BASELO-931506 format. One record per residue (C-alpha): residue in one letter; z negated, x negated, y negated. Coordinates in steps of 0.1 Angstrom, whole numbers, plus 5000, padded with zeros to 4 digits. Example, Ala and Ser with C-alpha at 12.3 -4.5 7.8 and 13.67 -1.06 7.14 Angstrom:
A492248775045S492948635011
end
This chain:
M117037351453Q114337581441V115437921428I113438161407R114638521402T113738721372D114939021352V115138841319L115438461312V114638361276I115838011265G113737911235A110138001226G110138041188M109938361169A113038521183G112438401219L108738491222T109538831205A112238901231A110038791259A107039001249R109139301242S110839261276L107439251293D106639571274R109739731288G108739651323S110939351330S109939031347V110338741323V110838361325V110738161292V112137811289E111237581260K112337221257A109537121233A105937051245A104637341224V105937691216G106537851182G109237631167S109837651130A108137991128R104837811129Y105537711092A106338061080G104138331065Y106338631056A108838861072W111238991045T114739111039A116739331016P115239681014T118439881015H122039861027E123139860991V121039560982M122039371014D125739441007E125339310971V123538980980N125338911013P128839061009D130538831034G128138871062D129039071093P128739441083A127239561116L124639281116R123739341079R123139711087A121139641119L118839401100V118039651073D117639941098G115539741122F113139591098A110539871097D110439881135A109939501135I106939531113A105539811134W106039591165I104039301150R101139551143S101439701177V100539361193G097339351172V098439131143E097739251108C100639281084A099939301047D101439561025A104939501012V105439280982P108539170963I110238850977L112738670954R114338910930Y115839140956G113739140988T110739311002G108439161028H105039141045Q102738851049F101338801084D099838531105T102838391123N100638161144Q098438451156Y101538651165L103238361183D100038291202E099638651213C103238661225R102638341244R099438481259R101338781272V104038561287G101438341304A099638641318E102538851330G105538611331K106338251336L106637981309F108237631313T107837381285E109337031281T112137171302D115837121295T118437381301L121437201315A123937481319L124237851322L125038001356G127838241360N129838451385N133238621377G132638581340V129038721341V126138501331T123538511359G120938261347A120637891340H120237551356L117037361344R115537021346L111737001346P109636731329D109336541363G113036541367T113136821393E116037061389L115937431396D117937751391I116738061373E118738361385S118438651361A120038981353T120138891316T119738571296I118738551260L119538241239A116938171212T116837791208G116537791170G119837661157F121337311155Q119837171123A118236871141D121636751153P123336551125G126736561142L126736941145A125336971110C128136761096E130736951116H129637301109I127737281076H129237011054P130336641058N127336551036A124836741057G123436421072V121836331039M119536631040Q115936611051L115036841080R112837121067S112337251102N111137151137P113036861154A113637051187S116437271174S119437051182G122137291192T121337371229G122037741225L125337681207R126537441233L125437661262A127237961247A130437781239A130637651275V130838011288G133438121262A131238271235A132638331200T131038141171G130838211134K133138051109P132237681100R131037601065S129337941061G126337761046F122637711055Y119137811045G117137541027H115637440994L115737170968V113136900972P112436580953A115036310962D113836030985V110336180990P109936201028F108136491044R104736371057D104136681078S105137051080G102937141050D105436961028F108137201037V106637451012A104637210990L107737000981S110237290978L111237320941Y111437700941Y111237710903S114737570900E116137930894H114537910860A115437550853L118637360847L120337140873F122836860864N125036660887L125936290884D128736390860N125936530837R127236880841R125837210853F127837340882T126337670893D124237960882E120737830890T119238170885M120838320916G118138140936D116937800947H118137860983L121637920970T121537630945A120637400975M123937490991R125837420959L124237080953L125236960988D128836980976Q128236770945P128736390942E126136220964S124536560969R121836490943G121136620909L118636620880L116436930876V115036990841A112337230831D110837280797E107237380787R107937750793V109337700828Y106637460837R103837700825D105338020839W107037900871V106137550882L102437640879G102837990892S103038140927Y106538170941V105538480961E102638710954G099638590972A100938240979I099037930968A100437770936V101237400937D102137180907K105437060922F106036810894D102636650897L103036630935A106536480933Q105336220908R102336130929R104536090960G106935840942G109736070933R112136010905C110236200878G109836180841M108636360810A110336380777E108536520746S111936610731L115636620739E116036290719E113936110745F116436190773A118335890759Y115735670777L116435810811P116535500835P120135390838E119635300875W119235670882G123035710875Y122835990848D123635980811G120436110795A122036170761A124936360776I122436580795A120436640763A123736750747E124436990775I120937140772R121537200735A124837370743V123137590769N120537690744A123037770717A125337970740G122538200752A123838480775A127438360770V126738020787Q129037910815P128237880844A126338200836R122538230839V122538590849H118838640857D117238410831S119238310800A116138220779P116637880762L114937560774D113937450739R110237380741G109037020749P107736860768Y110536850794Y109836790831V112536600850I112836560888E115836420908T116436650937R118436690969P118836980993A116737011025L117937191056T115937461074F118637621096P122437681096F124338011092H126937911117G126138011153I126838241182R128438571174I126638881185D126939251181E124139471166H122439481201G122239111204R125039091230V127038771228L130638821218A133438641238A136038431220A138738601240G137438951230G134739181243I131339041253V130038771276D128339001301G124738921308L124238701277Y122338781245A121338571215A118838601186G117238411158S118738101143D121138061172I123238351159G126138331134G127838581112L124838751097Y124838541065D127738371047H126638161017A123838421012Y120338471025A117938761030G115238621053G114838421085I111838561103A113138921099P116438851118A114438671145L112238971150V114939241146F117539081169G114838951193L113739311198A117339431199A118239181226A115239271247D115939641245A119539601253A118639371282A116339631296T119239881296H121439621313R118839551339R118739921349R122539901354T122439561371P119339491392T118039131394P119538941424Q117138941454P116938681482A119138751512
end
């Protein structure tokens, strides 16, 4: 069997994997990257911003149950991550507010990924359409991986360090139902289809610790039963404005504080009957938020018009009285929902569930109604790491020689979210830096 020896083996060629690979080359390591898809980049091809909480205090407030060491490492490493992007020749815009609590930078993710890939191609080795069948080990130390190439040929990569960065398990319905929620199978995949749990399975097989199940996921509300046609729909169909609207379940009741954020409301809706709900905006919300840009500099899309043109369950009511004509086959009681909206408006800031960040009444017709479901981008359950990207062992300590980054990791977020590209960058860099130190202690195996 053919054997290739390298300092660093990176499994997965998305944002985290290519970052770790390029940084490892920069640190003087030899690098092999393995990607099971035909193309590199993964879900990061669809992103446009790197952002997170600007301070430890904000991170602790919005993500109180996340791993404290990982929370701190993300905040502390963010500025260096932005500097790294710029160091490879990719422009990052000045910082802008993201959501109500984050700070981030717009950059060309495709340019960045392509530059990292170019460096790997020039200085390292890249295998695409290649499956990683198992990790190799010796006396509890991971020493590489066993691969199968597109033509069926199998080979071993022997490495001083191995970095898992396969992008999570959102494309595997079984794992999603097991680790996210029993209803997770109803969610559309708002992500690339190659992230199907390879990293999680490989790590578990060598005794890695994983995060607690049911810790949530990152996603957004989208129009129910409107399929994504292409990756552009991941943003175009996301109903970001829901944090200013009202959301009702099939019992015609609000069940969460929508104003905490659409990404959090998506998690709450998954737990409701049939994981679907009715999203209601009035004239103010439509004018100020549906027609506005979600993030400064982003292109505004009329989400209601798009959902209506694509065949979603949508409707307009000139007044609350017209809710009585809501189609009965949708399964909601329009008159009951209208009564709930009146009650919300009358309660103001005292409404329950609270509307902490926008308690303005929805009392100006016309009303814009869309039935919605949550869509899945990536899970929060995954491989446990320390702040250096080292994989933790279920039995205690670390799995020597093994690192993880990106959406493969768990523990950072628990029913909270403060960016996806930022952790991929920060922990991809951290894993590469720690791997370089490990390499100096443990030289790459050489042929006899």
